[in-house]
C-alpha positions as CSV (number, residue, x, y, z in Angstrom):
1,M,-4.3,62.2,5.2
2,V,-3.5,59.5,7.9
3,P,-6.5,59.7,10.1
4,D,-5.9,59.4,14.2
5,N,-7.6,56.1,15.3
6,S,-5.4,56.1,18.2
7,S,-8.6,56.2,20.7
8,V,-10.6,53.7,18.6
9,S,-11.5,50.3,20.2
10,T,-12.8,47.3,18.5
11,R,-13.5,44.9,21.4
12,G,-16.4,42.9,20.9
13,Q,-16.1,43.0,16.9
14,R,-15.6,40.2,14.8
15,V,-13.8,40.9,11.3
16,V,-13.0,38.9,8.4
17,V,-10.2,39.7,6.2
18,V,-9.6,37.7,2.7
19,G,-6.0,38.2,1.6
20,A,-4.5,39.1,4.8
21,T,-1.2,37.0,4.7
22,A,0.5,39.8,3.0
23,G,0.1,43.7,2.0
24,I,-2.8,45.5,2.7
25,G,-4.9,43.0,4.2
26,L,-2.1,42.1,6.6
27,G,-2.1,45.6,7.7
28,I,-5.8,45.8,8.4
29,A,-5.7,42.8,10.0
30,L,-3.2,43.8,12.5
31,Q,-5.1,47.2,12.8
32,F,-8.3,45.7,13.9
33,A,-6.2,43.0,16.3
34,K,-4.4,45.9,18.0
35,T,-7.7,47.8,19.0
36,G,-9.1,44.4,20.2
37,A,-11.4,42.9,17.6
38,E,-11.6,39.0,16.8
39,V,-9.9,38.7,13.5
40,W,-10.4,35.7,10.8
41,I,-8.0,35.7,7.9
42,V,-8.4,33.9,4.4
43,G,-5.5,33.0,2.4
44,R,-4.1,30.3,0.3
45,N,-1.1,29.1,2.1
46,P,-1.9,27.5,5.5
47,K,1.9,28.0,6.5
48,T,1.8,31.5,6.1
49,G,-1.6,31.9,7.4
50,N,-0.7,30.4,10.7
51,E,2.2,32.5,11.1
52,V,0.0,35.6,10.4
53,V,-2.5,34.3,13.1
54,E,0.2,34.2,15.6
55,K,1.2,37.8,14.8
56,L,-2.4,38.9,15.5
57,K,-2.4,37.1,18.7
58,Q,0.8,39.0,19.7
59,A,-0.4,42.3,18.4
60,A,-3.7,42.1,20.5
61,P,-4.1,43.7,24.0
62,V,-4.5,41.5,27.0
63,A,-8.2,40.8,27.4
64,T,-10.4,38.2,29.1
65,P,-11.9,36.3,27.3
66,A,-8.9,36.4,24.8
67,P,-10.1,37.3,21.3
68,E,-10.2,34.6,18.5
69,F,-7.7,34.5,15.6
70,R,-8.7,32.1,12.9
71,F,-7.1,31.1,9.5
72,F,-9.3,29.7,6.7
73,Q,-7.6,28.3,3.6
74,A,-8.7,28.8,0.3
75,D,-7.5,29.5,-3.5
76,C,-9.6,32.4,-4.4
77,G,-8.8,31.9,-8.1
78,L,-11.2,29.0,-8.0
79,I,-15.1,29.4,-8.0
80,K,-15.3,26.0,-5.9
81,D,-13.0,27.4,-3.3
82,N,-14.6,30.6,-3.0
83,V,-18.0,29.1,-2.6
84,R,-16.5,26.4,0.0
85,V,-14.9,29.2,1.9
86,T,-18.0,31.1,2.4
87,H,-20.0,28.3,4.0
88,E,-17.1,27.6,6.2
89,L,-16.8,31.1,7.7
90,A,-20.9,31.3,7.8
91,D,-20.9,27.9,9.6
92,A,-18.1,29.1,11.9
93,A,-19.8,32.2,12.7
94,G,-23.3,31.1,13.5
95,D,-25.8,33.6,14.3
96,A,-23.4,36.0,15.7
97,G,-22.4,36.5,12.2
98,F,-19.2,38.9,12.0
99,D,-19.4,43.0,11.6
100,H,-17.0,43.5,8.5
101,L,-15.8,41.7,5.5
102,F,-12.4,43.0,4.1
103,I,-11.5,41.7,0.6
104,T,-8.0,42.5,-0.3
105,H,-6.6,40.1,-2.4
106,G,-5.3,40.3,-6.1
107,G,-3.5,43.1,-7.9
108,P,-3.0,44.7,-11.4
109,A,-3.6,43.0,-14.6
110,F,-0.5,41.5,-16.1
111,A,-0.4,40.4,-19.7
112,S,0.5,36.8,-18.1
113,D,-2.8,36.5,-16.5
114,V,-4.8,35.6,-19.9
115,A,-4.3,31.9,-19.9
116,P,-7.5,30.3,-18.7
117,N,-7.8,28.2,-15.4
118,E,-10.0,25.1,-14.8
119,D,-13.0,27.3,-14.7
120,G,-12.1,28.8,-18.3
121,L,-11.3,32.3,-16.9
122,D,-8.1,34.5,-16.8
123,S,-6.4,34.5,-13.6
124,H,-6.7,38.2,-12.9
125,F,-10.8,38.3,-13.6
126,A,-11.1,34.9,-11.4
127,V,-9.0,36.5,-8.3
128,L,-9.9,40.3,-8.4
129,V,-13.2,40.5,-9.8
130,L,-15.2,37.1,-9.7
131,S,-14.0,36.1,-6.2
132,R,-14.9,39.4,-4.8
133,F,-18.3,39.1,-6.0
134,I,-18.9,35.4,-4.7
135,L,-17.6,36.3,-1.3
136,S,-19.8,39.3,-0.9
137,H,-22.9,37.8,-2.7
138,H,-22.6,34.5,-0.6
139,L,-22.0,35.9,2.6
140,T,-24.8,38.6,2.4
141,V,-27.4,36.9,0.4
142,V,-26.9,33.3,0.1
143,R,-25.7,32.8,3.8
144,P,-26.6,36.3,5.3
145,T,-23.5,36.3,7.8
146,V,-22.1,40.2,7.4
147,K,-23.8,42.4,9.8
148,R,-22.2,45.8,9.2
149,S,-20.0,46.6,6.1
150,V,-18.3,44.8,2.9
151,V,-15.1,46.7,2.1
152,S,-13.6,45.8,-1.3
153,I,-10.1,47.4,-1.9
154,A,-9.0,47.4,-5.4
155,I,-9.8,50.0,-8.1
156,A,-12.4,52.3,-7.2
157,G,-13.0,55.4,-9.3
158,N,-11.5,54.1,-12.5
159,G,-14.5,53.6,-14.8
160,K,-15.6,54.7,-17.8
161,A,-18.7,55.4,-19.8
162,D,-18.0,52.8,-22.4
163,F,-18.5,49.0,-21.2
164,D,-18.9,46.2,-23.9
165,V,-21.4,44.1,-22.2
166,N,-21.1,41.3,-25.0
167,D,-17.1,41.1,-24.1
168,I,-17.1,41.2,-20.0
169,T,-13.9,39.1,-20.0
170,L,-12.1,41.3,-22.7
171,E,-11.3,38.2,-25.0
172,A,-10.8,40.8,-27.7
173,L,-8.0,42.3,-25.8
174,K,-6.4,39.0,-25.0
175,K,-6.4,38.1,-29.0
176,N,-5.1,41.4,-30.2
177,G,-2.2,41.5,-27.5
178,T,-3.6,44.7,-25.8
179,Y,-4.7,43.4,-22.5
180,S,-2.9,45.6,-19.9
181,V,-3.5,47.2,-16.6
182,L,-4.7,50.3,-18.0
183,R,-7.2,48.8,-20.2
184,V,-8.4,46.3,-17.8
185,A,-8.9,48.4,-14.9
186,P,-11.9,50.3,-16.1
187,R,-13.7,47.0,-16.6
188,D,-13.0,45.7,-13.2
189,C,-13.9,49.1,-11.4
190,T,-17.4,49.1,-13.5
191,I,-18.4,45.5,-12.6
192,M,-17.2,45.8,-8.7
193,D,-19.2,49.2,-8.8
194,A,-22.2,47.2,-10.4
195,V,-22.1,44.6,-7.9
196,A,-21.9,47.0,-4.9
197,R,-24.8,49.0,-5.9
198,E,-27.0,45.8,-6.5
199,L,-26.0,44.0,-3.2
200,A,-26.6,47.5,-1.3
201,E,-30.0,47.3,-2.7
202,R,-30.5,43.6,-1.5
203,N,-29.1,44.2,1.9
204,P,-30.7,47.7,3.6
205,S,-28.6,47.3,6.8
206,I,-25.0,46.7,5.2
207,R,-22.7,49.2,3.7
208,F,-20.9,48.3,0.7
209,M,-17.5,50.2,0.0
210,N,-15.0,50.0,-3.1
211,L,-11.7,51.6,-2.0
212,N,-9.1,52.7,-4.2
213,P,-5.7,52.3,-2.2
214,G,-3.4,54.3,-4.4
215,F,0.1,53.3,-4.2
216,V,1.1,51.1,-1.1
217,K,4.3,49.3,-0.3
218,T,3.4,46.1,-1.5
219,P,4.8,43.0,-3.6
220,A,2.8,44.1,-6.5
221,L,4.2,47.6,-6.4
222,N,7.6,46.6,-5.6
223,N,7.8,43.7,-8.3
224,P,5.8,44.7,-11.3
225,V,6.5,41.6,-13.2
226,G,4.9,41.3,-16.7
227,Q,4.2,45.0,-16.7
228,P,5.9,47.2,-19.8
229,L,9.0,49.2,-18.8
230,W,7.4,52.4,-18.4
231,L,4.9,51.2,-15.9
232,R,7.7,49.2,-14.1
233,I,9.5,52.4,-14.0
234,A,6.4,54.7,-12.9
235,F,5.6,51.9,-10.3
236,K,9.3,52.1,-8.7
237,L,9.2,56.2,-8.6
238,C,5.7,55.8,-6.7
239,D,7.0,53.4,-4.5
240,W,10.2,55.5,-3.5
241,F,8.3,58.7,-3.3
242,I,4.8,58.5,-2.6
243,A,3.6,55.3,-1.6
244,K,2.2,54.5,2.0
245,T,3.4,51.7,4.2
246,I,0.6,49.0,4.6
247,E,0.3,50.2,8.2
248,E,-0.2,53.7,7.0
249,Y,-3.1,52.6,4.3
250,A,-4.6,50.3,6.9
251,Q,-6.0,53.5,8.8
252,I,-8.0,54.4,5.9
253,P,-10.4,51.7,5.8
254,F,-10.4,51.0,9.6
255,Y,-11.2,54.8,10.0
256,L,-14.5,54.4,7.5
257,V,-15.7,51.3,9.4
258,A,-14.7,51.7,13.0
259,N,-14.0,55.2,13.6
260,P,-17.0,57.3,14.5
261,E,-15.7,60.2,12.6
262,G,-15.2,58.2,9.6
263,Q,-18.5,56.6,9.9
264,K,-20.0,60.0,9.9
265,L,-18.6,60.5,6.5
266,V,-20.1,57.1,5.0
267,G,-23.3,57.9,6.5
268,T,-26.0,55.8,8.4
269,E,-27.8,55.0,4.8
270,A,-26.8,51.2,3.6
271,K,-25.6,52.3,0.2
272,A,-22.7,51.5,-2.1
273,T,-20.2,54.2,-1.8
274,H,-16.5,54.8,-3.3
275,W,-13.5,56.3,-1.6
276,D,-10.0,56.9,-2.6
277,N,-7.0,56.6,-0.3
278,G,-7.5,59.9,1.7
279,A,-11.0,59.0,2.6
280,N,-12.4,61.2,0.1
281,P,-15.4,60.2,-2.0
282,L,-15.0,58.8,-5.5
283,P,-17.9,58.7,-8.3
284,E,-19.4,55.5,-9.3
285,S,-18.6,54.1,-12.9
286,P,-20.5,56.7,-15.4
287,A,-21.1,53.3,-17.4
288,L,-23.9,52.4,-14.5
289,K,-25.9,55.3,-15.8
290,T,-27.3,53.1,-18.4
291,P,-29.7,50.5,-16.4
292,A,-29.2,47.8,-19.2
293,T,-25.3,47.7,-18.5
294,R,-25.8,47.0,-14.9
295,K,-28.4,44.4,-15.6
296,A,-26.1,42.6,-17.9
297,I,-23.3,42.7,-15.7
298,W,-25.4,41.4,-12.8
299,D,-26.7,38.6,-14.9
300,F,-23.2,37.8,-16.3
301,M,-21.9,37.4,-12.6
302,I,-24.8,35.5,-11.3
303,G,-24.5,33.2,-14.3
304,L,-20.9,32.1,-13.4
305,L,-22.1,30.5,-10.1
306,P,-22.7,26.9,-9.5
307,Q,-26.3,25.8,-10.3
């Protein structure tokens, strides 16, 4: 479904969207700008980021005072840049903070992702998993700045019961050449579900949501370089026949956090919830039924932070 958000105003709200220079993040940023919100975006390329800021200004309704649109530069594949940008955002927001944090960057795992970066981590884990953890952790625990919700858009609902706490970075898959999107996705989902639940318990006034976007017409879907032939064909067929545009999909996260009807679905209780691309609830990763697994994941992620 594509919900009707036409009557919703977000005037007076401040929203941060990480990964808003293209794809889903851009769609979400534009939707909030069109409905009156102040939107800050985080991305790697200053030129593209500033171009998006101009698009947001043009999309915004005329208002006095005019909402502020800002770009913050960060390479979210690096621990130091994630930490730095959280402090820059918190300093800029001050006591007012911001209402919603959307984390949208990253994409499916490719076999070419396995080479370690300067932090010793593969690029997929660094961008899609660790970056999301640092941003949500630091802006709710270290520098409490988010007031209402943290929304991570990636791979919800794909967890499995088995989870190897002794190989969280999937070194065995990398070594034997079986590292692929279908094998990596359950790991990603389980970690993000574990982090969302832990952060929700530590922040009783904030709702944490993991959203699975399904198939959206983004560069990752249009050009799945590095995937096996059968998966590239599947992606292309999905792009042709079932994928939503970024504008269509942006209505779902907007509905869940900004539309009163969507907020009824989410509920007023601050907890971790998981949703598909039609605003239907998804189950938490079954591996987290084992408390020791959840604790091992949290301890591992905390251990990656600078001391």
